[in-house]
Every structure is written in C-alpha cells, then in structure tokens.
C-alpha positions, 0 to 999 in steps of 0.5 A: 500500500502506498501512503499519500497525502494531498496539499491544496488550499482550494478545498474543492480541488483537493477533493476532486483530485482525491477522488481521481487518485482513489479511482485510478489507483486503489492501492494508493492510500490518501492518508491526509488532505490538507487545505493549510500547507503550514499544518501539513508541514508540521504533521507530514513526519508523523504520516511518513507519506511515499507520495505527495501531491502538491499544489504550487499556488498557495497563499503564505506558502507556495508548493516550492517553499513547502518543499524546501521547508521540509529539508531533504524530502525522500518522498515522491512529489506530483506538483498540481499547477496552473500553467506558469513557464518558470514553474514548468521549466523547473519541474522539467529540469529536475524530472519532477512529476506534475499535472496541470489544472484542471486535471486530466485523468490521462495526464494524472494516470501517467504522472502517478505511474512515473511516480510509482516507478520512482518510489520503486527505484528510490530515486525520489530524493535525487529528483527533489534535490535537483528541483530545490538546487535549481530553484536556489541557483535563481535569483530571488523570486516572488510568487504571485497568484494571478487570475490565470495561474501563479507568476514567478517574478524576480524581486529585483525587477519589481519597481513598485506596487500600488494596492486598491480595492483589495488587489495589487498592481505590480509594475516591473522594470520592463514596463510589464505590470500584473494585477494580484488578488493579494492585498498590498499589505500581504506583499509588504510582509513578503518583500525584503525590508532592505529594498522595499518601503511603504511610502503610502497606504496604497504604495510600496516602492523598491528603493533601488529605483528611487531617482529623486525626492520632490519637494512637494512630497513625491518620490520620482522613480527611474521609470518616470513614475511619481509616488507619494511620500506621506509624512508618517512614512518619511522617517522610515524612508530616510532611514533605509536610504541612509543605510544604503550608502 
C-alpha cells in the first residue's frame, strides 16, 4: 500500500484530486488531506507519506517553499499547477512529476505511474534535490497569484506596487505590470525590508528605483512614475536610504 497526502488550499480541488487518485489507483491510500500547507509541514513526519500531491499556488507558502521547508524530502512529489513558464521549466529540469489544472485523468494516470516507478527505484530524493538546487540557483523570486495561475517574478525587477480595493498592481522594470489578488499588506510582509518601503497606504516602492525626492512630497522613480511619500512614512524612508550609503 502506497501512503499519500494531498496539499491544496482549494477544498473543491483537493476533493476532486482525491477522488480521481482513489479511482485510478486503489493501491494508493490518501492518508491526509490539507488545505493549510503550514499544518501539513508540521504533520507530514508523523504520516510518513510515500507520495505527496502538492499544489504550487498557495497563499502564505507556495509548493516550492513547502518542499524547501521540508529539508531533504525522500518522498515522491507530484506538483499540481496552473500553467506557468518558470514553474514548468523547473519541474522539467529536475524530472519532477506534475499535472496541470484542470486535471486530466490521462495526465494524472501517467504522472502517478512514473511516481510509483521512482518510489520503487528509490530515486525520489535525487529528483527533489535537483529541483531545490535549480530553484536556489535562481535570483530571489516572488510567487504572485494571478487569475490565470501563479507568476514568478524576480524581486529585483519590481519597481513598485500599488494597492486598490484589495488587489495589487505590480509594476516591473521592463514595463510589464500584473494584477494580483493579494492585498498590498500581504506583499509588504513578503518583500525584503532592505529593498522595499511603504511610502503611502496604497504604495510600496523598490528603493533601487528611486531617482529623486521632490519637495512637494513625491518620489520620482527611474521609470518616470511619481509616487507620494506621506509624512508618517518619511522617517522610515530616510532611515533606509541612509543605511544604503
């Protein structure tokens, strides 16, 4: 009997996957189902799964971060993901299994068959290590949930963020921008403090792109944007700029 756990923050998606796995492979026992990746991180050592179905796009801790937090995972992993170029490149590079949402039974069947072969040959640990090495070799990435999936954005390419009505607009160096369902406050927790500062209740800027402080209370960025710097945020801004000298 193969023992498995499923980690997905969407309860409906979790139940659909569980049902498909049990239908296709009766020899796989779903020992636990988690909508909270932090809880799964605490409990997996007690469950000792042979196989983990792991969603990538989860708030608070994405699937890659979860796997990294485990340390040296020896179980087999099948990632469940919406399309994202970086995510798929990483998984293919390390020969780690994945299925795309919405889940196709044929793809799931093939992914599980490959996973069972890896479990039998005890090669899971190598694939996981290869994946973690690949991820760590890349510049710091921010995982951003978008309506079409999850986007991985290099932190050093983010110029500024602007919050509105619970959503956040992320403006990047190359002129691209993205709208995320994460609030500005959520990004404030995720971004490195030494590079980013909140200048206004609706704005966060990357200090690397600050070009001019305008006496009218605005910051001019290298892309020409002018962002308000309100009085309550000025002390933190100047302290951070002073430390960068």
